C-alpha positions as CSV (number, residue, x, y, z in Angstrom):
1,M,1.8,26.3,-0.8
2,I,4.0,23.5,-2.0
3,R,6.2,25.9,-3.9
4,E,6.9,27.9,-0.8
5,V,7.8,24.8,1.0
6,F,10.4,23.9,-1.6
7,Q,11.8,27.4,-1.6
8,R,12.3,27.5,2.1
9,V,14.0,24.1,2.2
10,A,16.3,25.1,-0.7
11,A,17.2,28.4,1.0
12,E,17.9,27.1,4.5
13,F,19.0,23.5,4.3
14,A,22.7,23.9,3.6
15,T,23.2,26.1,6.6
16,A,20.8,24.2,8.8
17,S,22.5,20.9,8.2
18,T,25.7,22.3,9.8
19,E,23.8,22.9,13.0
20,P,22.2,20.5,15.6
21,L,19.1,18.8,14.3
22,A,17.3,18.7,17.7
23,G,14.9,21.6,18.1
24,H,15.9,23.2,14.8
25,P,13.2,25.4,13.2
26,L,13.7,23.9,9.7
27,A,13.5,20.4,11.0
28,A,10.2,21.3,12.7
29,F,9.0,23.0,9.6
30,L,9.6,19.8,7.5
31,R,7.9,17.6,9.9
32,E,4.9,19.8,10.5
33,E,4.1,22.7,8.2
34,A,5.6,21.2,5.1
35,A,3.7,17.9,5.6
36,Q,0.5,19.8,6.4
37,S,0.9,21.9,3.2
38,V,0.9,18.7,1.2
39,R,-2.1,17.3,3.1
40,D,-4.0,20.5,2.5
41,T,-3.2,20.3,-1.2
42,I,-4.2,16.7,-1.9
43,S,-7.3,16.6,0.3
44,R,-6.8,12.8,0.8
45,S,-7.3,11.7,4.4
46,D,-6.4,8.2,3.5
47,L,-2.8,9.1,2.5
48,R,-0.3,9.5,5.3
49,V,2.1,12.5,4.7
50,V,5.4,12.6,6.4
51,G,8.2,15.2,6.2
52,A,11.7,13.9,7.1
53,P,14.7,16.1,7.9
54,G,16.6,13.2,9.4
55,Q,16.7,11.1,12.6
56,G,19.4,12.0,15.1
57,N,21.4,13.8,12.4
58,W,20.3,15.7,9.3
59,A,19.6,13.5,6.3
60,E,21.8,13.9,3.3
61,I,18.6,13.7,1.2
62,P,15.6,15.2,3.0
63,W,12.2,14.1,1.8
64,I,8.4,14.4,2.0
65,G,6.6,11.1,1.5
66,L,3.0,10.1,0.8
67,F,2.0,6.6,2.0
68,H,-1.0,4.5,0.9
69,P,-2.1,2.5,3.9
70,E,-2.9,-0.6,1.8
71,V,0.8,-0.7,0.9
72,T,2.9,0.9,3.6
73,T,2.9,3.5,6.3
74,S,6.7,3.7,6.5
75,A,9.5,4.8,4.1
76,T,11.4,1.6,5.0
77,R,9.3,-0.7,2.9
78,G,6.7,-0.9,0.1
79,Y,6.3,1.7,-2.5
80,Y,5.2,5.3,-2.2
81,I,5.2,8.8,-3.6
82,V,8.1,11.0,-2.3
83,Y,9.6,14.4,-2.9
84,L,13.4,13.8,-2.8
85,F,15.7,16.8,-2.6
86,S,19.1,16.5,-4.2
87,A,22.2,16.6,-2.0
88,D,23.2,20.0,-3.5
89,M,19.7,21.5,-3.2
90,G,19.7,22.0,-6.9
91,T,16.5,20.0,-7.5
92,V,13.5,18.5,-5.8
93,N,12.2,15.4,-7.5
94,L,8.6,14.1,-7.5
95,C,9.1,10.3,-7.4
96,L,7.3,7.0,-7.2
97,G,9.9,5.2,-5.1
98,Q,10.4,2.2,-2.9
99,G,11.4,1.6,0.7
100,V,15.0,0.6,0.5
101,T,15.7,-0.5,4.1
102,A,13.6,-3.7,4.0
103,I,15.0,-4.6,0.6
104,R,18.6,-4.2,1.7
105,E,18.0,-6.2,4.9
106,E,16.7,-9.1,2.8
107,F,18.8,-9.0,-0.3
108,K,22.1,-7.5,1.0
109,G,24.7,-7.6,-1.8
110,K,21.9,-8.0,-4.5
111,T,19.9,-5.0,-3.3
112,V,20.6,-2.9,-6.4
113,D,19.5,-5.6,-8.8
114,E,16.4,-6.2,-6.8
115,M,15.4,-2.6,-6.6
116,L,16.0,-2.2,-10.4
117,R,13.8,-5.3,-11.0
118,R,11.0,-3.9,-8.9
119,A,11.2,-0.5,-10.4
120,A,10.9,-2.1,-13.9
121,L,7.9,-4.1,-12.7
122,I,6.2,-0.9,-11.5
123,R,6.8,0.7,-14.9
124,D,5.4,-2.4,-16.7
125,R,2.3,-2.4,-14.5
126,V,1.4,1.3,-15.3
127,P,3.0,2.0,-18.7
128,E,0.5,4.7,-19.5
129,F,2.4,7.1,-17.2
130,S,5.8,6.6,-19.0
131,Q,5.0,9.7,-21.2
132,R,4.2,11.9,-18.2
133,F,7.2,11.0,-16.0
134,I,10.9,10.1,-16.5
135,S,11.8,6.5,-15.9
136,G,14.3,5.9,-13.0
137,P,16.9,5.7,-11.6
138,V,17.1,9.3,-10.4
139,H,20.4,11.1,-9.6
140,L,20.4,12.9,-6.3
141,G,24.2,13.2,-5.8
142,G,24.3,11.6,-2.4
143,T,27.3,9.9,-1.0
144,T,25.9,7.6,1.7
145,Q,24.6,4.1,0.9
146,L,21.1,5.1,1.8
147,A,21.2,8.2,-0.5
148,R,22.6,6.1,-3.4
149,D,19.8,3.5,-2.8
150,Y,17.2,6.2,-3.2
151,D,18.5,6.7,-6.7
152,T,18.1,3.1,-7.7
153,A,14.7,2.7,-6.0
154,V,12.9,5.3,-8.1
155,A,10.6,3.9,-10.8
156,F,9.2,7.3,-12.1
157,F,10.2,10.9,-11.4
158,K,9.9,14.5,-12.4
159,P,12.6,16.9,-11.5
160,Y,12.1,20.6,-10.6
161,D,14.9,23.2,-10.7
162,L,14.8,24.8,-7.2
163,T,16.1,28.1,-8.7
164,N,13.4,28.2,-11.3
165,L,10.3,26.3,-9.9
166,P,7.2,26.1,-11.9
167,E,4.0,27.7,-10.8
168,E,1.9,26.2,-8.0
169,G,-0.8,25.0,-10.3
170,T,1.8,22.9,-12.3
171,L,3.2,21.4,-9.1
172,I,-0.3,20.5,-7.9
173,T,-1.3,18.9,-11.3
174,D,1.8,16.8,-11.4
175,L,1.2,15.6,-7.8
176,Q,-2.4,14.7,-8.6
177,V,-1.3,12.7,-11.6
178,M,1.3,10.9,-9.6
179,I,-1.4,10.1,-7.0
180,G,-3.5,8.7,-9.8
181,L,-0.5,6.5,-10.8
182,Y,-0.1,5.3,-7.2
183,D,-3.8,4.5,-6.9
184,L,-3.8,2.6,-10.2
185,L,-0.7,0.7,-9.2
186,V,-2.3,-0.4,-6.0
187,S,-5.4,-1.6,-7.8
188,C,-3.3,-3.5,-10.3
189,G,-1.6,-5.6,-7.7
190,G,1.5,-3.4,-7.0
191,L,4.6,-5.6,-6.8
192,D,2.6,-8.8,-6.1
193,N,3.1,-11.6,-8.6
194,V,-0.6,-11.8,-9.7
195,E,0.1,-14.6,-12.1
196,G,1.2,-16.8,-9.1
197,V,-1.8,-16.2,-7.0
198,I,-3.2,-19.7,-7.7
199,E,-0.1,-21.3,-6.4
200,I,0.1,-19.2,-3.2
201,G,-3.5,-18.3,-2.5
202,F,-6.1,-21.0,-3.3
203,D,-6.6,-24.4,-5.0
204,Q,-7.8,-25.2,-8.5
205,D,-11.5,-25.3,-7.6
206,E,-11.2,-21.7,-6.3
207,A,-9.1,-20.7,-9.2
208,D,-12.0,-21.5,-11.5
209,A,-13.9,-18.6,-9.9
210,Y,-11.1,-16.1,-10.7
211,K,-10.4,-16.6,-14.3
212,T,-9.1,-13.1,-15.3
213,V,-5.9,-11.3,-14.3
214,E,-8.1,-8.4,-13.2
215,E,-10.0,-10.6,-10.8
216,R,-6.8,-12.1,-9.5
217,R,-5.4,-8.7,-8.9
218,R,-8.5,-7.8,-6.9
219,Y,-8.1,-11.0,-4.9
220,V,-4.5,-10.0,-4.1
221,R,-5.7,-6.6,-3.2
222,H,-8.3,-7.9,-0.8
223,N,-5.6,-9.8,1.0
224,R,-3.4,-6.7,1.1
225,I,-6.2,-4.6,2.6
226,D,-6.7,-7.3,5.3
227,R,-3.0,-7.5,6.0
228,H,-2.4,-3.8,6.4
229,S,-5.6,-2.8,8.1
230,G,-6.2,-5.9,10.2
231,A,-9.8,-5.9,8.9
232,A,-10.1,-9.7,8.8
233,K,-8.7,-10.0,12.3
234,Q,-11.1,-7.4,13.6
235,A,-14.0,-9.1,11.8
236,K,-13.4,-12.2,13.9
237,K,-13.6,-10.2,17.0
238,V,-16.9,-8.6,15.9
239,H,-18.6,-11.8,14.6
240,G,-17.1,-14.4,16.8
241,H,-15.7,-17.8,15.9
242,I,-18.8,-19.8,14.9
243,C,-19.7,-20.2,11.2
244,Q,-22.5,-17.9,10.3
245,A,-23.7,-20.3,7.6
246,C,-23.8,-23.8,9.2
247,G,-23.1,-23.0,12.9
248,F,-19.9,-25.1,12.9
249,D,-17.7,-24.4,16.0
250,F,-14.2,-25.7,15.5
251,S,-13.5,-25.7,19.3
252,V,-16.4,-28.1,19.9
253,V,-15.1,-30.6,17.4
254,Y,-11.3,-30.1,17.8
255,G,-11.0,-28.8,21.3
256,D,-8.3,-26.4,22.4
257,L,-6.4,-27.0,19.2
258,A,-9.0,-24.9,17.3
259,Q,-9.8,-22.4,19.9
260,N,-10.9,-19.1,18.3
261,Y,-10.3,-20.5,14.8
262,I,-12.5,-19.3,11.9
263,E,-12.1,-17.8,8.4
264,A,-13.1,-14.3,7.5
265,H,-15.2,-13.9,4.3
266,H,-15.5,-10.7,2.3
267,L,-19.1,-9.8,1.6
268,I,-18.0,-7.4,-1.2
269,P,-17.6,-9.3,-4.4
270,L,-14.2,-8.8,-6.1
271,A,-15.8,-7.4,-9.2
272,F,-17.2,-4.5,-7.1
273,L,-13.8,-3.3,-5.8
274,P,-13.3,0.2,-7.4
275,E,-10.3,0.5,-9.7
276,G,-7.7,3.1,-8.8
277,Q,-9.4,4.1,-5.6
278,P,-8.5,3.4,-1.9
279,V,-10.8,0.9,-0.1
280,T,-11.6,0.9,3.6
281,M,-13.4,-2.2,4.9
282,N,-15.7,-2.2,7.9
283,P,-15.2,-5.4,9.9
284,K,-18.8,-5.4,11.0
285,T,-20.6,-4.7,7.7
286,D,-18.1,-5.9,5.1
287,F,-17.2,-9.3,6.5
288,A,-18.8,-12.5,7.8
289,V,-17.1,-15.5,9.4
290,L,-17.3,-19.0,7.9
291,C,-15.9,-22.4,8.4
292,A,-13.5,-23.7,5.7
293,N,-16.2,-25.8,4.0
294,C,-18.8,-23.1,3.8
295,H,-16.2,-20.6,2.6
296,R,-15.3,-22.9,-0.2
297,M,-18.9,-23.4,-1.2
298,V,-19.6,-19.7,-1.2
299,H,-16.8,-19.3,-3.8
300,K,-17.6,-22.4,-5.7
301,K,-19.1,-20.4,-8.6
302,K,-17.7,-17.3,-10.2
303,E,-20.4,-15.2,-8.7
304,P,-20.2,-15.8,-4.9
305,L,-23.2,-17.3,-3.2
306,T,-24.8,-15.4,-0.4
307,I,-24.5,-16.7,3.1
308,E,-28.3,-17.0,3.2
309,A,-28.2,-19.3,0.2
310,I,-25.8,-21.6,1.9
311,R,-27.8,-21.5,5.1
312,N,-30.9,-22.7,3.2
313,L,-29.3,-25.8,1.8
314,P,-31.0,-28.9,3.3
315,G,-27.8,-30.4,4.6
316,V,-26.6,-27.1,6.1
317,R,-30.0,-26.7,7.9
318,R,-29.5,-30.2,9.4
319,L,-26.0,-29.3,10.5
320,R,-27.2,-26.1,12.1
321,G,-29.8,-28.0,14.0
322,W,-27.1,-30.4,15.4
323,F,-24.9,-27.6,16.6
324,E,-27.8,-25.7,18.1
325,K,-28.8,-28.6,20.3
């Protein structure tokens, strides 16, 4: 039970943190039993759950994190759900936070401003949860830079008094609502600048096929799924490097310069991506490989053409015949 996890950490952490971390029973409990308790509660095999007592030395702020694989699998980057214990073990806080390490490495002296900006963007993306949770920052009472960064990185949170914890059912309900927030945030584009997708993602002809913010968000999400799962890269291994519409082989025309070059095409239309739900893409069944020209033609209209429709165009049939000689 999550409640029992919190009670044990609150009761033992102050003494444990004065003892060596290596081999300590409480450290093992946080990494194993505590994380498993959360896994059993949420019944979500797609979310990675990690309990963290510290690395090398005890953490000033121990935590239990839940990571969505489309966003991150590490507490150093992205955004994720996390239970953060206060330094004095007075509270444990259910949070939607951010990985602070990557932000500090990039923004250095402007880290706090950047974390506050991103936290505000998260709240703007999912405003319907502002009545359920408190807007960050949170106050954990830590003294190290990392602990203070945790405060600033939190977009939403709900504190629990460790001397007067609510019943298990309340803790579970709050966690399920926070997971719903997390799923919705992922489907809404997370921290991506969806308004800038045209500039960074595709040209004006393609932009005509993605006229709404929702469709652009799904486009960004497709790319995020590819990036974190390697699905597009795997699709090329499965389907090869010859266009499945026209038969174009880049290496035949361009030689070694284009060895193993091809584009991955999603067979699932953007409109069919489920809102607020995790998506796993099968490289074999959910992708095809296309040359740049056929890929553009598939997306020429708002409703993508099928590969079979492209293959049956007279000019494409002639091109296939040439490459098949």
